[in-house]
C-alpha positions, 0 to 999 in steps of 0.5 A: 500500500502507498500512502500519499499526502496532498496539501492545497493552497488557495492562491486566487490573488496569484491566479488573478495576477497571472491572468491580468499579466497574460491579458496585458501582454496579449492585448499589446500583441493584438493592438500592435498587429492591428496597428501594423495592418492599418499602417501598411494599408496606407500608401505614400502617393501624391494623389488621393485614393478612391473613396472606400479604400484606405487613404493615401498620404503624401509625406507619411504623416498619417501612417506614422501617427497611428499609435496604440495604448493599453490601459492595464487597469481596465484591460482595453486597447486604444488604436488609431491616429494620434490627434496631436500629430494629424488633428482630426484628419484620421476621423475625416478619412475613416468616417467621412467628413470635414477637415480644414474646410474640405469634405472627405469621402469615407476612406476607412483604414482602422475598421478594415485593419481590425476585420483583417486581423480578427481571426488571428486574435483569439490564439494570441490569448491561448496559453497566456496564463502561466 
């Protein structure tokens, strides 16, 4: 006969901490992927793109302005053009609208980037809690 003694500890705080760390890391990877796809969709050209396609940029400013930030406490990621760099031009392109007294047709680039990456997002969280 073999005798075995087992003791268990309740370490809910440790598990919660590891889950938050895994989520933060995975969320960062997901946000970076969406940002990369959005940046690659914007081409440097002197002419405007066709309505319904991602916008073109003459100097690359819109492309470089796409950034992301992770809020660790709330577990959310914000991805898009930095308003301090390009103002509301990103919003005018994404949804259509006015910018600097000109009317811009809808030229979405963030929504299509999310659509392109969304199938790759769930595996980023696989095995994230260790």
